[in-house]
C-alpha positions as CSV (number, residue, x, y, z in Angstrom):
1,M,239.5,-0.4,136.0
2,K,241.6,-3.5,135.5
3,K,245.2,-3.4,136.6
4,K,248.1,-5.4,135.0
5,A,250.6,-7.2,137.3
6,L,254.2,-6.7,136.1
7,V,256.9,-9.2,137.2
8,L,260.3,-7.7,137.4
9,V,263.1,-10.3,137.8
10,L,266.3,-9.0,139.1
11,I,269.0,-11.5,139.2
12,L,271.9,-10.7,141.4
13,V,274.7,-13.1,141.1
14,I,276.9,-13.1,144.0
15,T,279.9,-15.3,143.5
16,S,281.8,-16.3,146.5
17,L,285.3,-16.8,145.4
18,S,286.2,-18.8,148.5
19,G,282.9,-20.7,149.3
20,C,281.5,-23.9,147.8
21,I,278.1,-25.4,147.7
22,G,277.7,-27.9,150.3
23,D,278.0,-28.0,154.0
24,A,280.9,-25.7,154.1
25,E,280.6,-22.5,156.1
26,N,279.7,-19.3,154.3
27,G,282.3,-16.7,153.8
28,E,281.8,-13.0,154.4
29,A,279.6,-11.3,151.9
30,G,281.2,-9.6,149.1
31,A,280.5,-6.1,148.0
32,Q,277.3,-5.5,146.0
33,G,277.6,-5.6,142.3
34,E,276.3,-3.1,139.8
35,T,272.5,-3.3,138.8
36,G,271.9,-5.4,135.7
37,P,269.8,-4.3,132.8
38,Q,266.0,-4.5,133.0
39,G,264.5,-7.8,131.9
40,P,261.6,-8.1,129.4
41,P,258.0,-7.4,130.6
42,G,256.1,-10.2,132.1
43,Q,252.8,-11.5,130.7
44,D,249.5,-9.7,131.7
45,G,247.8,-10.9,134.8
46,I,244.2,-12.1,135.0
47,N,241.7,-9.2,135.0
48,G,240.2,-8.4,138.4
49,N,236.4,-8.2,139.1
50,D,234.4,-5.0,138.1
51,G,234.0,-2.4,140.8
52,V,230.6,-1.1,141.9
53,N,229.2,1.8,139.7
54,G,229.2,5.2,141.3
55,S,225.9,7.2,141.7
56,D,224.8,9.6,138.9
57,G,226.1,13.1,139.2
58,I,223.8,16.2,139.5
59,A,222.3,17.3,136.1
60,G,223.9,20.4,134.7
61,P,221.8,23.5,133.8
62,P,219.9,23.4,130.4
63,G,221.7,25.1,127.5
64,N,220.4,28.3,125.9
65,D,217.8,28.1,123.2
66,G,219.1,28.3,119.7
67,V,218.4,31.4,117.6
68,D,215.0,31.3,115.8
69,G,215.3,30.6,112.1
70,I,214.2,33.2,109.6
71,N,210.4,33.1,108.8
72,G,209.6,31.7,105.5
73,Q,207.7,33.7,102.9
74,N,203.9,33.5,102.9
75,G,202.6,31.0,100.5
76,T,200.4,32.0,97.6
77,N,196.7,32.2,98.4
78,G,194.8,29.1,97.2
79,S,192.1,29.3,94.6
80,D,188.6,30.3,95.7
81,G,186.7,27.4,97.1
82,N,183.2,26.5,96.0
83,D,180.3,28.3,97.7
84,G,179.2,26.5,100.9
85,L,175.9,24.7,101.0
86,N,173.1,25.9,103.3
87,S,172.0,23.6,106.1
88,L,168.2,23.0,106.2
89,I,165.9,21.4,108.7
90,D,162.4,19.9,108.2
91,L,160.0,19.3,111.1
92,V,157.7,16.3,110.7
93,E,155.1,15.1,113.2
94,E,156.3,11.8,114.8
95,P,153.5,9.5,115.9
96,A,153.6,7.7,119.3
97,G,155.8,4.6,119.1
98,G,159.3,3.4,119.5
99,N,161.0,6.7,118.7
100,C,158.7,8.7,121.0
101,E,156.5,7.0,123.5
102,N,153.9,9.8,123.5
103,G,154.6,11.1,120.0
104,G,156.6,14.3,119.1
105,I,158.4,15.8,116.2
106,R,161.1,14.4,114.0
107,V,163.7,17.0,113.0
108,N,165.3,16.1,109.7
109,S,168.5,18.0,108.6
110,G,170.9,18.1,105.8
111,L,172.7,20.2,103.2
112,D,170.7,21.9,100.4
113,V,172.7,20.1,97.6
114,S,170.1,21.0,95.0
115,R,170.1,24.7,96.2
116,D,166.3,24.9,95.9
117,G,165.7,25.8,99.5
118,V,163.8,22.6,100.2
119,L,165.2,19.6,102.1
120,Q,164.7,16.8,99.7
121,L,164.4,13.2,100.9
122,E,167.8,12.3,99.4
123,E,169.4,15.3,101.1
124,I,168.6,14.1,104.7
125,D,171.8,13.1,106.3
126,D,170.7,13.3,110.0
127,F,167.6,13.4,112.1
128,S,166.6,13.6,115.8
129,F,163.4,13.5,117.8
130,I,161.8,16.0,120.1
131,C,159.6,13.7,122.2
132,Q,156.6,14.9,124.2
133,P,158.0,15.4,127.7
134,S,156.4,14.5,131.0
135,D,154.9,18.0,131.4
136,I,152.7,17.5,128.4
137,I,149.4,15.8,129.2
138,T,147.9,14.1,126.3
139,E,144.2,13.2,126.8
140,S,141.6,11.9,124.5
141,N,140.2,15.4,124.2
142,G,143.5,17.3,123.5
143,T,147.0,18.3,124.5
144,I,148.0,20.4,127.4
145,I,151.3,22.0,128.5
146,E,151.8,22.3,132.2
147,F,154.1,25.0,133.5
148,N,155.5,24.8,137.0
149,E,153.3,26.4,139.6
150,N,156.0,29.0,140.3
151,A,156.6,29.8,136.7
152,I,156.7,33.5,135.6
153,L,153.9,33.9,133.1
154,G,152.8,37.3,131.8
155,S,153.3,40.2,129.4
156,W,155.5,43.3,129.0
157,R,154.5,46.7,127.5
158,S,151.0,45.4,126.9
159,P,148.6,47.9,128.6
160,M,144.9,48.1,128.5
161,K,143.5,51.6,128.2
162,H,140.5,53.5,129.5
163,N,137.7,54.3,127.1
164,S,138.4,57.1,124.7
165,V,137.9,60.7,125.8
166,T,135.5,63.0,123.9
167,L,137.6,66.2,123.6
168,R,140.9,66.7,121.8
169,S,142.0,69.0,124.6
170,Q,142.1,66.0,126.9
171,L,144.1,63.7,124.7
172,G,147.5,64.2,126.3
173,S,146.4,64.7,129.9
174,C,147.5,62.0,132.4
175,V,146.9,63.9,135.7
176,E,143.8,61.9,136.6
177,H,144.3,58.2,137.2
178,D,141.5,57.4,134.7
179,A,142.9,59.5,132.0
180,W,142.9,58.1,128.5
181,V,146.6,57.8,128.2
182,R,147.1,56.0,131.5
183,T,146.7,52.3,132.0
184,N,143.3,50.9,133.1
185,E,144.6,49.2,136.2
186,S,141.2,47.6,137.1
187,A,140.8,46.0,133.7
188,M,144.4,44.8,133.9
189,M,143.9,43.0,137.2
190,E,140.7,41.4,135.9
191,M,142.5,40.3,132.7
192,M,145.4,38.8,134.7
193,N,143.1,36.9,137.0
194,E,141.2,35.4,134.0
195,T,144.2,34.6,131.9
196,N,146.5,33.3,134.6
197,Q,149.1,36.0,134.1
198,N,151.0,36.4,137.3
199,T,153.5,39.0,136.0
200,Y,153.2,42.3,134.2
201,A,156.1,44.6,133.2
202,A,155.1,48.2,132.7
203,H,157.3,49.9,130.2
204,V,158.6,53.2,131.6
205,G,160.6,55.9,129.9
206,G,161.1,59.5,130.9
207,S,161.2,60.5,134.5
208,V,159.4,59.9,137.8
209,G,156.0,61.5,137.7
210,G,155.5,61.0,133.9
211,C,152.5,59.3,132.4
212,E,154.1,55.9,132.2
213,Y,155.4,56.0,135.8
214,L,152.0,57.1,137.1
215,S,150.4,54.1,135.3
216,L,153.0,51.9,137.1
217,L,151.9,53.3,140.4
218,D,148.2,52.6,139.5
219,L,149.1,48.9,138.8
220,L,151.1,48.5,142.1
221,D,148.2,49.9,144.0
222,A,145.7,47.7,142.3
223,A,147.9,44.6,142.8
224,N,147.9,45.3,146.6
225,Y,144.2,44.7,146.6
226,S,144.3,41.5,144.6
227,D,143.9,38.2,146.2
228,E,146.5,36.5,144.0
229,Q,150.3,36.6,143.8
230,R,151.2,39.4,141.4
231,N,154.5,40.6,140.1
232,I,154.4,44.2,138.9
233,W,157.8,44.9,137.3
234,I,159.2,48.0,135.8
235,G,160.6,47.7,132.3
236,L,163.1,50.5,131.9
237,K,163.4,52.0,128.4
238,N,166.7,51.4,126.7
239,W,169.5,54.0,126.3
240,Q,168.5,56.2,129.2
241,S,171.2,57.8,131.4
242,M,172.4,56.1,134.6
243,A,170.9,59.1,136.5
244,Q,167.5,58.3,135.0
245,Y,167.8,54.6,135.7
246,T,168.8,55.0,139.3
247,S,166.1,57.7,139.9
248,L,163.4,55.5,138.6
249,I,164.6,52.4,140.5
250,E,165.1,54.2,143.8
251,N,161.5,55.6,143.6
252,Y,160.0,52.3,142.5
253,S,161.8,50.5,145.3
254,T,160.3,52.7,148.0
255,V,156.7,52.2,146.9
256,P,155.0,50.1,149.7
257,V,153.5,46.8,148.5
258,E,151.9,43.8,150.2
259,N,153.8,40.6,150.6
260,H,152.0,39.0,147.6
261,V,153.3,41.7,145.3
262,G,156.7,41.2,143.8
263,K,159.0,43.8,142.2
264,G,161.5,43.4,139.5
265,V,163.6,45.7,137.2
266,I,163.9,44.8,133.5
267,I,166.5,46.8,131.6
268,D,165.4,46.9,128.0
269,D,168.1,46.0,125.4
270,Y,170.7,45.7,128.0
271,G,172.6,43.3,125.7
272,E,173.1,46.0,123.2
273,M,174.3,48.5,125.8
274,I,177.1,46.4,127.4
275,Y,180.6,47.5,126.6
276,N,182.8,44.6,125.5
277,P,186.4,44.4,124.2
278,W,185.5,42.5,121.1
279,T,183.2,44.9,119.2
280,T,184.0,47.9,121.4
281,F,180.3,48.9,121.3
282,G,178.2,49.8,124.3
283,E,178.8,51.8,127.4
284,M,177.4,49.9,130.4
285,N,179.6,47.7,132.5
286,I,179.5,45.5,135.6
287,S,180.0,48.4,138.0
288,D,176.8,50.0,136.5
289,L,174.9,46.8,137.3
290,Q,176.1,47.0,140.9
291,D,174.9,50.7,141.0
292,L,171.5,49.6,139.8
293,K,171.3,46.8,142.3
294,D,172.3,49.3,145.1
295,A,169.4,51.6,144.0
296,T,166.9,48.8,145.0
297,I,168.1,48.8,148.6
298,V,165.7,50.3,151.2
299,S,166.5,50.0,154.9
300,G,169.3,47.6,154.1
301,Q,167.3,45.2,152.0
302,S,166.9,44.9,148.3
303,Q,163.2,45.6,147.2
304,A,163.4,44.5,143.6
305,Q,165.2,41.9,141.4
306,I,167.5,43.1,138.6
307,I,166.7,41.2,135.5
308,P,168.3,42.6,132.3
309,Y,166.8,41.9,128.9
310,I,169.2,40.4,126.4
311,G,169.2,38.4,123.2
312,A,170.1,34.7,123.2
313,K,173.3,35.7,121.4
314,H,174.2,38.0,124.4
315,A,173.6,35.1,126.7
316,I,176.5,33.3,125.1
317,M,178.6,36.4,125.0
318,F,178.0,37.5,128.6
319,G,175.5,35.2,130.3
320,G,177.8,32.2,130.7
321,E,181.3,31.1,129.9
322,S,182.3,30.9,126.2
323,A,185.5,30.7,124.1
324,V,185.9,33.8,122.0
325,L,187.6,33.6,118.6
326,G,187.8,36.3,115.9
327,V,188.3,39.9,114.9
328,G,186.0,42.8,115.7
329,P,184.9,45.5,113.3
330,C,186.5,48.8,112.9
331,A,184.9,51.1,115.5
332,A,183.2,54.3,114.3
333,N,185.6,56.5,116.1
334,V,188.7,55.0,114.5
335,N,190.2,57.4,111.9
336,D,192.2,54.9,109.9
337,C,190.6,51.5,109.8
338,D,193.3,50.2,107.5
339,A,196.2,51.1,109.8
340,G,198.3,47.9,110.3
341,N,195.5,45.7,108.9
342,N,194.3,45.4,112.4
343,Y,190.6,44.7,111.7
344,T,191.1,42.3,108.8
345,L,191.2,38.5,108.9
346,E,193.6,37.2,106.3
347,V,193.5,33.8,104.7
348,N,196.7,32.8,106.5
349,D,195.7,34.1,109.9
350,K,194.8,31.4,112.4
351,I,192.8,32.0,115.6
352,S,192.2,28.8,117.6
353,V,191.5,27.1,120.9
354,S,192.4,23.5,121.8
355,W,191.6,21.0,124.5
356,N,193.2,17.7,125.4
357,Y,190.9,14.7,125.6
358,T,192.3,11.4,126.9
359,V,191.2,7.9,126.0
360,S,192.2,5.4,128.7
361,A,194.0,2.2,127.8
362,N,191.6,-0.6,126.7
363,D,188.7,1.9,126.2
364,N,186.9,2.1,122.8
365,V,188.6,4.6,120.6
366,G,185.6,4.9,118.3
367,D,182.0,6.2,118.6
368,H,182.8,9.5,120.2
369,F,180.4,12.5,119.6
370,L,181.3,16.1,120.1
371,Q,178.6,18.6,120.9
372,G,178.6,22.4,121.3
373,I,176.9,25.7,120.5
374,V,178.3,28.7,118.7
375,Y,177.1,32.2,118.2
376,D,178.8,34.0,115.3
377,T,178.5,37.6,114.4
378,Y,179.3,37.3,110.7
379,N,175.8,37.7,109.2
380,K,177.2,38.4,105.7
381,S,177.5,36.6,102.4
382,F,180.0,37.5,99.7
383,D,181.3,36.0,96.5
384,Y,184.7,34.5,96.5
385,R,185.2,34.4,100.3
386,D,183.9,32.5,103.3
387,L,184.4,32.5,107.0
388,L,184.9,28.9,108.4
389,L,184.9,27.5,111.8
390,N,186.9,24.3,111.5
391,I,187.0,21.5,114.0
392,S,190.2,19.4,114.0
393,L,191.2,16.1,115.7
394,N,194.9,15.6,116.2
395,G,195.6,18.1,113.4
396,N,193.1,16.8,110.9
397,V,189.9,18.7,110.0
398,V,186.9,16.6,110.8
399,N,184.1,19.2,110.3
400,S,183.8,22.7,108.9
401,F,181.0,25.2,109.6
402,N,180.5,28.0,107.1
403,L,179.6,31.1,109.1
404,S,178.8,33.1,105.9
405,G,175.2,33.9,104.9
406,N,172.3,35.9,106.2
407,D,170.8,33.9,109.2
408,E,167.2,34.8,109.3
409,Y,166.1,31.9,111.5
410,G,168.9,31.1,113.9
411,G,169.8,34.5,115.3
412,G,173.5,33.6,114.7
413,L,173.3,30.5,116.9
414,M,174.3,27.0,115.6
415,L,174.9,23.5,116.9
416,L,178.4,22.2,116.4
417,D,177.6,18.5,116.7
418,T,180.2,16.3,115.1
419,E,180.8,12.6,115.0
420,L,184.5,12.1,115.6
421,P,186.6,9.5,113.8
422,E,188.6,7.0,115.8
423,L,190.7,8.6,118.5
424,L,194.1,7.7,119.7
425,E,194.6,5.7,122.9
426,G,196.0,8.3,125.3
427,Q,195.9,12.0,124.6
428,N,194.0,13.6,121.8
429,E,193.8,17.3,120.7
430,I,190.5,18.9,119.8
431,T,190.9,22.2,118.1
432,F,188.5,24.9,117.0
433,S,189.9,27.4,114.5
434,L,188.5,30.5,112.7
435,N,189.7,30.8,109.1
436,A,189.0,33.0,106.1
437,T,189.0,31.2,102.8
438,G,189.1,32.4,99.2
439,N,189.9,36.0,100.2
440,R,190.4,38.0,103.4
441,V,187.4,39.2,105.4
442,T,187.6,43.0,105.6
443,R,187.6,45.5,108.4
444,S,184.0,46.7,108.5
445,H,182.5,43.2,109.4
446,N,182.2,41.5,112.7
447,K,184.2,38.3,112.5
448,L,183.6,36.7,115.9
449,A,182.6,33.3,117.2
450,F,181.6,32.5,120.8
451,I,181.7,28.8,121.5
452,T,180.1,27.2,124.5
453,D,178.5,24.1,126.1
454,L,181.2,21.8,124.7
455,S,181.3,18.1,125.6
456,I,182.4,14.7,124.2
457,T,180.3,11.6,124.7
458,N,182.0,8.2,124.4
459,S,180.6,4.9,123.3
460,E,179.5,4.1,126.9
461,G,177.4,7.3,127.0
462,E,179.9,9.0,129.5
463,I,180.0,12.7,129.0
464,T,183.2,14.8,129.4
465,K,182.7,18.6,129.6
466,L,185.4,20.7,128.0
467,D,186.2,23.5,130.5
468,I,186.3,26.9,128.7
469,G,189.0,28.1,131.1
470,E,191.3,25.2,130.4
471,G,191.5,25.7,126.7
472,W,194.8,26.5,125.0
473,Y,194.2,29.8,123.1
474,Q,196.4,30.7,120.2
475,K,196.7,33.6,117.6
476,E,198.8,33.3,114.6
477,R,199.0,36.5,112.5
478,F,200.7,36.7,109.1
479,S,199.4,40.2,108.2
480,P,202.2,42.7,107.8
481,N,202.3,45.4,110.5
482,A,199.2,44.0,112.2
483,N,198.8,44.4,116.0
484,P,197.9,40.9,117.4
485,N,195.8,42.5,120.2
486,F,193.0,43.2,117.7
487,H,192.6,39.5,117.2
488,H,190.9,37.6,120.0
489,S,191.4,34.1,121.3
490,Q,190.4,34.0,124.9
491,P,187.8,32.9,127.4
492,N,185.1,35.5,128.2
493,T,185.3,34.8,131.9
494,A,186.1,38.4,133.0
495,W,182.9,39.6,131.2
496,V,180.3,37.1,132.4
497,Q,177.5,39.2,134.0
498,S,175.4,36.5,135.8
499,D,177.1,37.0,139.2
500,Y,175.8,40.6,139.3
501,V,172.1,40.1,138.4
502,D,169.1,38.2,139.8
503,G,168.4,36.6,136.5
504,F,168.0,37.3,132.8
505,L,165.1,37.8,130.4
506,F,166.2,36.6,127.0
507,K,164.8,36.8,123.5
508,W,164.7,33.9,121.1
509,V,164.1,34.1,117.4
510,A,160.4,34.0,116.6
511,P,159.2,30.4,116.1
512,N,159.1,29.6,112.4
513,E,159.5,26.7,110.1
514,G,163.3,27.5,109.9
515,V,163.8,27.6,113.7
516,D,165.3,24.5,115.2
517,P,163.6,23.4,118.4
518,V,166.5,21.1,119.2
519,L,168.9,24.1,119.3
520,H,166.4,25.9,121.5
521,E,166.3,23.0,123.9
522,R,170.0,22.7,124.1
523,F,170.4,26.4,124.7
524,L,167.9,26.3,127.6
525,K,169.7,23.3,129.2
526,W,172.9,25.2,129.1
527,F,171.9,28.8,129.9
528,C,168.9,28.2,132.2
529,G,170.7,25.3,133.8
530,N,173.7,27.5,134.7
531,L,171.4,30.3,136.1
532,Q,169.2,27.9,138.0
533,S,172.2,26.3,139.7
534,Q,172.9,29.8,141.1
535,D,169.3,30.3,142.1
536,K,168.7,32.9,139.5
537,L,165.8,33.4,137.1
538,C,165.9,32.3,133.4
539,I,162.9,33.7,131.5
540,Q,162.2,33.9,127.8
541,A,160.5,36.8,126.0
542,F,158.3,36.2,123.0
543,W,157.2,39.0,120.7
544,G,153.4,39.4,120.5
545,D,153.6,41.1,117.1
546,K,155.7,40.9,114.0
547,Q,157.7,44.1,114.5
548,W,161.4,43.6,113.6
549,M,160.6,40.0,112.9
550,I,160.9,37.7,110.0
551,S,158.0,38.1,107.5
552,S,156.3,34.8,108.4
553,P,156.5,34.1,112.1
554,G,155.0,30.6,111.9
555,N,151.9,28.8,113.3
556,A,151.0,26.7,116.3
557,S,153.1,23.7,115.2
558,H,156.2,25.9,115.4
559,Y,155.4,27.5,118.7
560,F,154.3,24.3,120.4
561,P,157.8,22.7,120.8
562,I,159.3,26.0,121.9
563,I,156.6,26.4,124.7
564,E,157.2,22.7,125.6
565,N,160.9,23.4,126.1
566,L,160.1,26.5,128.2
567,A,157.8,24.5,130.5
568,E,160.4,21.9,131.1
569,F,163.7,23.9,131.3
570,S,163.0,27.6,132.0
571,D,161.5,29.7,134.7
572,G,158.7,31.1,132.5
573,L,157.7,33.3,129.7
574,L,156.8,37.0,129.1
575,V,155.2,38.2,125.9
576,W,156.4,41.6,124.7
577,R,153.5,43.6,123.2
578,M,150.9,40.9,123.8
579,D,147.7,42.7,123.0
580,N,145.9,42.3,126.3
581,Q,143.1,44.5,125.1
582,Q,142.0,41.5,123.1
583,Y,140.5,40.4,126.4
584,D,137.9,43.1,126.1
585,M,137.4,44.3,122.5
586,N,134.6,46.7,123.4
587,N,136.9,49.0,125.3
588,G,140.2,50.7,125.2
589,I,141.8,51.1,121.8
590,Y,139.1,49.1,120.1
591,A,136.2,51.3,121.4
592,E,134.4,53.6,119.0
593,T,134.9,57.3,119.4
594,R,132.2,59.8,118.5
595,A,131.6,63.5,118.9
596,A,135.3,64.1,119.6
597,D,135.0,67.5,118.1
598,E,132.1,69.8,117.3
599,T,133.1,69.8,113.6
600,Y,134.1,66.1,112.9
601,Y,131.5,63.7,114.2
602,I,133.6,60.7,113.1
603,A,136.8,60.4,115.1
604,G,139.6,57.9,115.3
605,M,142.1,58.0,118.2
606,Y,145.1,55.9,119.3
607,P,146.6,57.0,122.7
608,A,150.2,57.8,123.5
609,H,152.3,55.5,125.6
610,M,150.7,52.6,123.8
611,P,152.8,50.4,121.5
612,A,151.7,50.2,117.9
613,T,149.3,47.3,117.6
614,E,150.1,45.6,114.3
615,D,147.3,46.2,111.7
616,W,145.1,47.8,114.4
617,F,142.2,49.6,112.8
618,Q,138.9,51.4,113.4
619,Q,136.6,51.4,110.4
620,W,133.3,53.1,109.5
621,E,131.2,51.8,106.7
622,F,128.0,52.8,104.9
623,N,126.2,52.3,101.6
624,T,125.1,55.4,99.6
625,Q,121.3,55.7,99.2
626,I,121.6,58.0,96.2
627,S,124.1,58.9,93.5
628,G,126.1,62.2,93.8
629,L,129.2,63.9,95.0
630,L,130.9,62.3,97.9
631,E,133.1,64.7,100.0
632,I,135.4,63.5,102.8
633,E,137.4,65.9,104.8
634,I,140.2,64.5,107.1
635,N,142.0,66.5,109.8
636,D,144.7,65.4,112.2
637,L,147.0,66.8,114.9
638,I,150.3,65.3,113.6
639,S,152.7,67.4,111.6
640,N,156.0,65.5,112.2
641,T,157.1,64.1,108.9
642,A,159.3,61.6,110.8
643,F,156.0,59.7,111.3
644,Q,155.2,59.4,107.7
645,G,153.8,56.0,106.6
646,R,152.9,54.9,110.1
647,M,149.2,55.9,110.6
648,L,146.8,56.3,107.7
649,V,143.2,57.0,106.9
650,T,142.2,55.0,103.8
651,V,139.1,55.4,101.8
652,I,137.8,52.3,100.1
653,I,134.9,52.3,97.6
654,D,133.5,49.0,96.4
655,E,136.6,47.2,97.7
656,T,138.9,49.5,95.8
657,E,141.3,51.8,97.6
658,V,140.8,55.3,96.2
659,Y,142.4,57.7,98.6
660,V,145.0,57.7,101.5
661,H,145.6,60.4,104.0
662,D,149.0,60.0,105.8
663,L,148.8,61.5,109.3
664,G,152.6,62.0,109.2
665,D,152.4,64.4,106.2
666,A,153.0,68.1,106.9
667,E,149.5,69.0,106.0
668,F,147.0,68.8,108.8
669,Q,144.0,68.6,106.5
670,S,143.1,67.0,103.2
671,T,139.8,66.7,101.2
672,F,138.8,63.9,98.9
673,T,135.9,64.2,96.4
674,T,134.5,61.7,93.9
675,Q,131.2,60.8,92.2
676,V,129.5,57.7,93.5
677,N,126.5,55.7,92.4
678,S,123.6,54.7,94.5
679,G,124.4,51.6,96.5
680,A,128.1,52.2,96.5
681,N,129.9,50.6,99.5
682,V,132.2,53.1,101.3
683,K,134.7,52.3,104.0
684,I,136.8,54.8,105.9
685,K,139.6,53.0,107.7
686,F,141.9,54.5,110.3
687,H,144.8,52.1,110.8
688,T,148.4,51.5,111.9
689,V,151.1,50.6,109.4
690,D,154.4,50.6,111.3
691,S,155.8,51.0,114.8
692,F,155.7,54.4,116.4
693,G,156.6,56.0,119.7
694,S,154.5,57.7,122.3
695,V,152.3,59.9,120.0
696,N,148.7,60.8,120.4
697,W,147.1,59.9,117.1
698,W,143.9,61.7,116.4
699,T,141.8,62.2,113.2
700,G,138.5,63.9,112.7
701,I,136.5,62.9,109.6
702,D,133.6,64.8,108.1
703,V,131.6,62.8,105.4
704,Q,128.9,64.4,103.2
705,L,127.0,63.2,100.1
706,N,125.6,66.0,98.0
707,S,126.5,68.5,100.8
708,A,124.4,66.6,103.3
709,P,126.1,64.8,106.3
710,I,125.8,61.0,106.4
711,A,123.5,60.1,109.2
712,M,125.2,58.5,112.2
713,A,122.6,55.8,112.2
714,D,123.8,54.7,108.7
715,L,127.4,54.2,109.9
716,S,128.4,50.7,111.0
717,Y,131.6,50.4,113.1
718,I,134.1,47.6,113.5
719,S,137.7,47.4,114.9
720,G,140.4,44.8,115.2
721,S,144.0,43.9,114.6
722,S,146.0,41.5,112.5
723,D,145.3,37.7,112.7
724,H,148.8,37.2,114.1
725,I,148.1,39.6,117.0
726,A,144.9,37.7,117.9
727,F,146.6,34.3,117.4
728,I,149.4,35.1,119.9
729,Y,147.1,36.4,122.5
730,N,144.8,33.4,122.3
731,L,147.6,30.8,122.1
732,M,149.5,32.2,125.1
733,T,146.4,32.6,127.1
734,S,145.4,29.0,126.5
735,A,149.0,27.9,127.4
736,F,149.0,29.9,130.6
737,L,145.7,28.5,131.6
738,G,146.7,24.9,130.9
739,E,144.0,24.5,128.3
740,D,143.9,22.1,125.3
741,L,146.0,23.5,122.5
742,S,145.1,21.0,119.8
743,H,142.6,23.3,118.1
744,F,145.4,25.8,117.3
745,F,147.1,23.4,114.9
746,I,146.7,23.9,111.2
747,E,146.0,20.6,109.4
């Protein structure tokens, strides 16, 4: 601070009355006079130089946050949006060339703008290629898929049976190892040798000592005498008690086997039995898995691998890390589903997760590509409402996926691939949000999305993974009186099961013209890649029949890319209900049965503990030699009406169906009579229609023309199954053997 110099002039006039100026001596000083008045202020002096600044003081504590302002009123719902367009794909053979060196498949995709269910040329807005990988050997004489030498290849719940018994009293007996209802272990070993199946999973329900468990013991014993590496696994039936599970596993684990015989435990439908906090369904948990693993330990060592069976959707829910967004359905045991609007997703509700992505200085801000996979549970379609998964970049929506609609082909799985607009240099925010549009999505529907395998690729091809655990999870609820805990925005980390198992067997949607092989490949790279990095098995299950499947399961051109993917990225393939009896059509369930009863010399039988073989049949045929009254009496042992429509005896005359006896009807016996002409063709067909459990199906048939029995020599016999059953067996066998598959393709 500058100071001013003040000059104060004080003039004291001392007048010496006696002295003079000059050389004269001074006289004595006189007395001091009175002080004179103060003179005027002097002029300001020149400013001094600035002083050195002092150091900053310590910052004071932050002030208290201000009081939140009052929430504004909810805005009026917007008008209903237009119905979303379905996404379609079209698979086209790609010849060898610049796009695929060895040829492959071009996958065209786009929106069904014309709403005709067909991807038109002008509707194609994207395409990709599935090129023939290195494990496909293309020779001048065909195409071969090569699985790894250690791949798991085989079947599950696909037994071969002994030849039919001759007396009804023996139908249900399984005491003897060669009983009709027990598995023919010798035939199974021969079949496995000849078809290159190294693994068989015997499906076992009930208890130790039951027919299915005894068949398992037969197979383990036969495998001990085999010269080849054999895995004989136990497939535990779903929804049994923990006591049943542990009892079966403990006994199975103690059965002695040779070093070349491997053991494993498949838990059927485990994905449906897991308890989770999002849907609140299921009852098994991680501690149960540990108990099952403990049951395999004998003398301090585990004797069998634990390999639960799950759907691909469950793999995303529990098999690896995913981000969970959404609202579960109202549980069955909740009395008031409307209470607090807890199970409803309102239009204004927002459930989201965000990640930060940084573009370094001087890097290209364009040409960034976001990839990911989502499984959504909302398999519904309604008028005037949709459920959207929106992707935003820095607050602006850049892509929107409509989760509404019945997903017959994808199993609820979808790719989230999105070309991003130009990013900002520095930090960018990528947000995934679940939103209802048009109207709220109500309480009884699952409204959940599980997002995984997220990455961003820049213009240089560098890939940045978005860590599920590092997302910023948010829930914004505007529903009055709603509990936010019923909305979910969280990582699934605490519910991932892979640390507690030796691998997973997973189901994929049946190959079909609507199934995207690119999605399948990406799923395998994510799921199997994660498991294999932990030295755990990743095996896919195909279904060998059409039970619970889409009406048209596709042909070889649809199966081929899926098998290709499995050979390259997975640890193998098991085929559920693969009809192994196709290996020997003269025995087992296809063998003719005669003299099963002293009254009925025509007999048809299908054993218990044998899954329903789709369109399986036994058929007797004859031509009448004379005209007259045809009498057919049909008897059966089934009186449970719960089995109606599952096993039938059909009478066909001159290619016209004239009579049907349903073995599930309450009546044991029925009689059909009709007049026929000479030369009429008569077929009596005993056949399956739908799935059924472990039931011994038996029918005795007496045929007379003009009261005289039809001679046995005049009856011709054939048996068989659906074309699809035979196709799956032949295709998989050729693939397992590494044979040429080109003859399976339909031109």
